[in-house]
C-alpha positions in Angstrom: 10.7 -32.2 41.6 12.9 -29.6 42.9 12.3 -27.5 39.6 8.5 -27.7 40.3 9.0 -26.6 43.7 11.1 -23.7 42.8 8.5 -22.6 40.3 5.8 -22.9 42.9 7.9 -20.6 45.5 8.2 -18.2 42.5 4.8 -18.0 41.7 3.8 -17.7 45.4 6.3 -14.7 45.6 4.6 -12.9 42.5 1.0 -13.6 43.8 1.9 -12.3 47.3 2.3 -8.8 45.9 0.0 -8.6 42.8 0.2 -4.6 42.4 3.9 -4.8 42.2 3.8 -7.8 39.9 1.4 -5.9 37.6 3.3 -2.8 37.6 6.5 -4.8 36.6 4.6 -6.1 33.6 3.5 -3.0 32.4 6.5 -2.3 30.4 6.4 -5.6 28.6 2.7 -5.5 28.0 2.9 -2.1 26.4 6.0 -3.2 24.6 4.4 -6.2 23.1 1.3 -4.1 22.1 3.2 -1.7 20.4 5.4 -4.1 18.5 2.2 -5.8 17.2 0.4 -2.4 16.4 3.2 -0.9 14.6 4.0 -4.1 12.7 0.3 -4.2 11.6 0.3 -0.6 10.5 3.4 -1.6 8.3 2.1 -4.7 6.8 -1.4 -2.9 6.2 0.4 -0.1 4.3 2.3 -2.8 2.4 -0.7 -4.7 1.4 -2.6 -1.7 0.3 0.6 -0.6 -1.9 0.4 -3.9 -3.4 -3.2 -3.8 -4.3 -3.0 -0.3 -5.7 -0.1 -1.2 -7.8 -1.7 -4.3 -9.1 -4.6 -2.0 -10.2 -2.1 -0.8 -12.9 -1.1 -4.3 -13.7 2.2 -5.9 -12.7 2.4 -7.2 -16.3 1.9 -3.8 -17.8 4.5 -1.0 -18.9 2.5 2.5 -19.0 3.8 5.4 -21.2 2.3 8.6 -20.5 2.3 11.8 -22.5 4.2 14.8 -20.6 4.4 18.5 -21.2 7.8 19.6 -21.8 8.9 22.9 -20.5 9.0 26.1 -22.8 12.7 26.5 -22.4 13.3 22.7 -23.1 10.9 23.1 -26.4 13.0 26.2 -27.6 16.4 24.1 -27.1 15.2 21.2 -29.2 15.9 21.3 -32.8 13.7 18.3 -34.0 10.0 18.2 -34.0 8.1 15.5 -32.0 4.5 14.5 -33.0 3.8 13.8 -29.2 2.3 10.6 -27.8 -0.3 9.1 -30.4 -1.9 6.2 -31.8 0.9 5.5 -34.3 3.2 4.8 -31.3 0.8 2.2 -30.3 1.0 0.6 -33.7 4.7 0.7 -33.8 5.2 -0.9 -30.3 2.8 -3.7 -31.1 4.4 -4.6 -34.4 8.0 -4.2 -33.3 8.0 -5.6 -29.9 7.9 -9.3 -29.8 7.2 -9.4 -25.9 3.7 -7.4 -26.1 0.4 -8.8 -26.0 -2.0 -5.7 -26.0 -1.2 -2.0 -26.5 -4.2 -0.1 -25.2 -4.3 3.7 -26.0 -6.4 6.1 -23.8 -7.4 9.6 -24.8 -8.9 11.5 -21.8 -11.2 14.6 -21.7 -13.3 16.1 -18.9 -17.0 16.4 -20.0 -20.4 17.4 -18.7 -22.4 14.2 -18.1 -26.2 14.4 -17.6 -29.0 11.9 -17.2 -32.6 13.1 -16.3 -32.1 15.8 -13.5 -28.5 14.4 -12.5 -25.4 16.4 -13.9 -21.9 15.8 -13.2 -18.6 16.4 -14.4 -16.6 13.1 -15.2 -13.6 11.8 -17.1 -14.2 10.4 -20.5 -11.6 7.7 -21.7 -11.4 6.8 -25.2 -10.0 3.5 -25.6 -10.1 0.1 -27.5 -11.8 -3.3 -26.8 -8.6 -4.5 -25.3 -9.1 -2.4 -22.1 -10.5 -5.0 -19.9 -8.0 -7.4 -20.7 -5.2 -4.9 -20.0 -6.5 -3.8 -16.6 -8.0 -7.1 -15.5 -11.5 -5.1 -15.3 -14.7 -7.1 -15.2 -18.0 -5.9 -16.4 -20.9 -6.6 -14.0 -23.9 -5.3 -16.0 -23.9 -5.5 -19.9 -20.9 -5.8 -21.5 -17.7 -3.6 -23.0 -18.2 -2.1 -26.4 -17.0 -4.6 -29.3 -14.8 -4.2 -32.5 -18.1 -3.4 -34.4 -18.7 -0.5 -32.2 -15.3 0.6 -32.5 -15.4 0.3 -36.5 -18.9 2.2 -36.6 -18.0 5.0 -34.4 -20.9 4.2 -32.3 -21.9 6.3 -29.5 -21.8 3.8 -26.8 -20.4 4.0 -23.5 -19.4 1.8 -20.3 -19.7 3.3 -17.0 -17.5 3.1 -13.8 -19.2 2.1 -10.7 -19.0 5.4 -9.1 -20.4 7.1 -12.1 -23.3 4.6 -12.2 -24.1 5.3 -8.5 -24.0 9.1 -9.2 -26.4 9.0 -12.3 -28.6 6.0 -11.8 -28.7 5.1 -8.1 -30.7 1.9 -7.9 -31.8 1.9 -11.5 -30.5 -0.4 -14.2 -28.2 1.9 -16.5 -27.8 -0.6 -19.3 -29.4 0.6 -22.6 -30.3 4.0 -21.2 -29.3 7.2 -23.1 -26.8 9.7 -21.3 -25.6 13.1 -22.5 -21.9 13.7 -22.9 -21.4 17.5 -23.7 -24.0 17.8 -26.6 -23.9 14.2 -27.7 -26.1 11.4 -26.6 -24.6 8.1 -25.7 -26.1 4.7 -25.1 -24.8 2.9 -21.8 -24.1 -0.7 -22.7 -22.2 -1.9 -19.6 -20.9 -1.2 -16.1 -17.4 -1.9 -14.8 -16.9 -3.7 -11.4 -15.9 -1.4 -8.5 -12.3 -1.3 -7.7 -10.7 -0.5 -4.5 -8.9 2.8 -5.2 -7.7 5.3 -2.7 -6.8 8.9 -3.2 -3.2 8.5 -2.1 -2.7 6.0 -4.8 -4.2 8.5 -7.5 -1.9 11.1 -6.4 1.2 9.4 -5.5 1.2 6.4 -7.9 -0.6 7.7 -10.8 -3.6 5.1 -10.4 -6.7 6.1 -12.3 -9.8 6.6 -10.7 -11.5 3.7 -12.3 -14.6 4.0 -10.6 -15.2 7.5 -11.7 -14.5 7.2 -15.5 -16.8 6.6 -18.6 -15.3 4.6 -21.4 -16.0 5.1 -25.0 -14.5 3.7 -28.4 -11.2 5.4 -29.0 -12.5 6.1 -32.7 -15.6 7.8 -31.4 -13.5 10.1 -29.0 -11.2 11.1 -32.0 -14.1 11.9 -34.1 -16.4 13.4 -32.0 -14.6 15.1 -29.4 -11.8 17.3 -30.8 -8.9 18.0 -28.7 -9.1 21.5 -27.4 -12.7 21.8 -28.3 -13.6 23.5 -24.8 -10.9 26.0 -25.6 -11.5 29.3 -27.2 -7.9 29.6 -28.3 -8.0 26.8 -30.8 -8.0 26.1 -34.6 -8.9 22.9 -36.3 -8.3 21.9 -39.7 -6.9 19.0 -41.7 -7.1 16.5 -38.8 -4.9 18.6 -36.6 -5.7 21.0 -33.9 -3.5 24.1 -33.3 -3.7 25.5 -29.7 -2.4 29.0 -29.1 -0.8 29.6 -25.8 -0.2 32.8 -23.8 3.4 32.9 -25.3 1.8 33.3 -28.9 3.7 29.9 -29.7 1.3 27.3 -31.2 1.0 23.6 -30.3 0.0 21.3 -32.8 -1.9 18.2 -31.6 -2.8 15.5 -33.9 -6.3 14.1 -33.7 -4.6 10.6 -33.1 -2.6 11.9 -30.1 -3.1 10.0 -26.7 -2.7 10.7 -23.1 -1.4 7.2 -22.2 -0.5 4.0 -23.7 -0.5 0.6 -21.5 1.3 -2.1 -22.9 0.5 -5.5 -21.6 3.5 -7.9 -21.7 2.9 -11.6 -22.3 5.2 -12.9 -19.6 6.1 -10.9 -16.3 9.8 -12.1 -16.5 10.1 -10.3 -19.9 9.1 -6.9 -18.6 12.6 -5.2 -18.3 13.5 -6.4 -21.9 10.0 -5.1 -23.2 10.6 -1.9 -21.4 14.2 -1.3 -23.1 12.8 -2.0 -26.5 10.0 0.4 -26.0 12.4 3.1 -24.7 14.2 2.5 -28.1 11.3 2.8 -30.2 9.9 5.8 -28.6 13.3 7.5 -28.7 13.5 6.9 -32.3 9.7 8.0 -33.1 9.8 11.2 -31.1 13.4 12.2 -32.5 14.9 12.2 -28.8 12.6 14.5 -27.4 11.5 13.3 -23.9 7.7 14.2 -24.1 6.7 10.9 -22.7 7.4 9.0 -19.5 7.7 5.3 -19.2 6.4 3.7 -16.0 6.9 0.1 -14.9 4.4 -0.8 -12.0 6.6 -3.7 -11.2 9.5 -1.4 -10.4 7.3 1.0 -8.6 6.3 -2.0 -6.4 10.0 -3.0 -5.9 10.7 0.7 -4.7 7.7 0.8 -2.5 8.6 -2.5 -0.8 12.2 -1.4 -0.1 10.7 1.9 1.5 8.2 -0.3 3.5 11.0 -2.6 4.6 13.0 0.5 6.1 9.6 1.7 7.6 8.8 -1.5 9.3 12.4 -1.8 10.7 12.3 1.9 12.1 8.6 1.3 13.6 9.6 -2.1 15.1 12.7 -0.6 16.5 10.9 2.3 18.1 8.4 -0.4 19.5 11.2 -2.5 20.7 12.6 0.1 22.9 9.4 -0.3 25.0 10.4 -3.7 25.4 13.8 -2.7 26.4 12.4 -0.4 28.9 10.2 -3.2 30.1 13.3 -5.5 30.7 15.0 -2.7 32.7 11.8 -2.4 34.7 12.0 -6.3 35.5 15.6 -5.9 36.5 15.1 -3.0 38.8 12.1 -4.3 40.5 13.7 -7.8 41.0 17.0 -6.3 42.4 14.8 -4.3 44.8 12.7 -7.5 45.4 15.9 -9.4 46.2 16.9 -6.9 48.7 13.5 -7.0 50.6 13.8 -10.8 50.7 17.4 -11.1 51.8 16.5 -13.0 54.8 14.1 -15.3 52.8 17.2 -16.3 50.7 19.3 -16.8 53.7 16.6 -19.0 55.5 16.3 -21.1 52.2 20.2 -21.6 52.0 20.4 -22.5 55.6 17.7 -25.4 55.3 19.6 -26.9 52.3 18.7 -24.9 49.0 21.6 -24.9 46.6 22.7 -21.9 44.8 21.0 -23.2 41.4 17.7 -23.5 43.5 17.7 -19.8 44.4 18.9 -19.0 40.8 16.1 -21.1 39.4 13.4 -19.5 41.7 14.3 -15.9 40.9 14.6 -16.8 37.0 11.3 -18.6 37.0 9.8 -15.2 38.4 11.4 -13.1 35.6 10.2 -15.5 32.9 6.8 -15.9 34.3 6.3 -11.9 34.4 7.5 -11.9 30.7 5.1 -14.6 29.7 2.0 -13.0 31.4 3.0 -9.7 30.3 3.6 -11.1 26.7 -0.1 -12.7 26.6 -1.5 -9.8 28.0 0.6 -7.5 25.5 -0.7 -9.6 22.5 -4.3 -8.8 23.7 -3.4 -5.0 23.9 -1.9 -5.4 20.6 -5.2 -6.5 19.0 -7.1 -3.7 20.9 -4.5 -1.0 19.9 -4.8 -2.2 16.2 -8.6 -2.0 16.1 -8.4 1.5 17.6 -6.1 2.5 15.0 -8.3 1.1 12.2 -11.5 2.6 13.8 -10.2 5.9 14.6 -7.4 6.8 12.4 -8.8 4.9 9.7 -5.5 3.2 8.7 -5.4 -0.2 7.1 -3.8 -2.7 9.4 -3.1 -6.3 9.2 -2.0 -8.5 12.2 0.4 -11.3 10.9 1.1 -14.6 12.8 4.9 -13.5 12.5 4.1 -10.1 14.3 2.7 -12.0 17.2 5.1 -14.8 17.5 8.2 -12.1 17.2 6.6 -9.8 20.0 6.0 -12.7 22.3 9.5 -14.4 21.7 11.1 -11.2 22.3 9.2 -10.4 25.5 10.0 -13.7 26.8 13.8 -13.3 25.8 13.8 -9.9 27.7 12.5 -11.7 30.8 15.4 -14.1 30.5 18.0 -11.7 29.6 17.1 -9.1 32.3 16.3 -11.7 34.9 19.8 -13.3 34.8 21.7 -10.5 36.6 19.0 -10.4 39.6 18.9 -14.2 39.9 22.7 -14.6 40.0 22.9 -11.8 42.5 20.4 -13.5 44.8 22.1 -17.1 44.4 25.4 -15.7 45.2 24.6 -14.2 48.6 26.4 -15.6 51.4 23.8 -17.5 53.5 25.2 -16.2 57.0 25.3 -12.5 55.7 21.7 -13.0 54.5 20.4 -14.5 57.8 21.9 -11.5 59.9 20.4 -8.8 57.4 17.7 -6.8 58.8 
């Protein structure tokens, strides 16, 4: 019963001066709101990174063709054929961990349908492409082995290309022109949530704005360097003359990228090590390729994200610390004003623990109310950040519980000293205080 009475006295003291109580809460309110908002930004960024890297396939290993510098080329005594379809065949044959090896040969082309003309990236690939990248075809179908073997002029559109060329029209079995060749549209790939930062920083392809054709068709009907005047083609090879008068020989079987899907994600590192040895042997030690493992990218990004979350949480936590100091300062001033009240309570029989409990209840009540309002403010701040800054934010139960728990802890920690100071006052001296 005594505890309930002490609680009621504490609440009455807070409600007697509502403005001061509210001002005391402000530090806690904005501290809790800031913690929730900052952690929601971090979680949103983490989830977005996870989704973008998953587009590459967490079971995949990517081998990209890279251009070695002119100085490095001069220093090499061996000749590398560059990344090509034969690399894909060797990896598939030698590496027991591999399920699919999907080559990609890319070129920019002029694409037209009726009055619509756009520039688009054409990707020559194989029938395993949808399985490798977990792509779903929503309209029509992907090209088949029969299309591949017959060098058919068929294509599958990314959802973005479909919107640009066809709007609301059904594109399947329509004819589009790619450069000077006609292609029949046989399918549309489902839209994927790709953002520009992932394209720039993670090397994620802009899947929605690509057109897929059989690799055999790309090799036979779109020669490498065909848009360049400084090229000469013969015997299945294309010689490209650069400004330095040096000639780079590009095999028609060359590719821009190989995507290797591993059977089991636990075997990715072993598969990558074996791929590295195969590539080193086939390219005679010349590093004209880059091996990218999305799983490792994810691990690196997650480590960076943890550091980011800790820093952001610490910055927001400073607001809670300031709020706690505010509680202590206001309560110390409050005790000074209520010295006679403390003396009267002690004189009529209240113990030190009663006075201590009364002021602790006040501090904890301020923290709890501030924490509750702070949670609401956190949701509002997060909505504003999403709406105006257009950042992805995700509020997790953990961030809400953490912020609220810390706010209560702050009230207890910073309320102890003022409460002890009030309880330790001498009753006679308190009654004499003016």
